[in-house]
N, C-alpha and C positions, 0 to 999 in steps of 0.2 A: 561488659559494656561494648567491647569489640565486636561480639556475636550479634548484639542488638543492631548496632550500625549496618553490619554486613546483611542481616535479614531485611532491614528498611531499605538498602540499596538494591537488594536482590528484587524486592517488590516493585520498586520503581521501574527497574530495567524490565522486568517480566510485563508489567502494565503497559509500559511504552511500546514494547514489541507487539502486545496484543492490539494496541490502537492502531499501530503502522500496518498490520496485517489485515484489520478489519477495514480500514480505508482503502487499501490496495485492493481488495477484493470487491468493493462497492463500485468501482469505475470500470468494469468490464464491458466491452462492446458486446451487444446482443449477437447471437450467431446468425440471425436472419438478415443482417446487414451486409451488403456485397460492397467490395472495393470498386469504386468508379475509375474507368480508365483515364489516364492523364492526357489532358487536351492541350496542344500548344496554341497559345495566344496569337502567334506569328502567321498563321495560315491565311 
């Protein structure tokens, strides 16, 4: 019974990690976007 609970917990942890990894990779900034220089509004 303990082994079954351990396997279920392991599957939930692995699934959560895969979901986090997938969502982290989907929000990357495209490489063709350049950073804009900072402009002071006090000028």
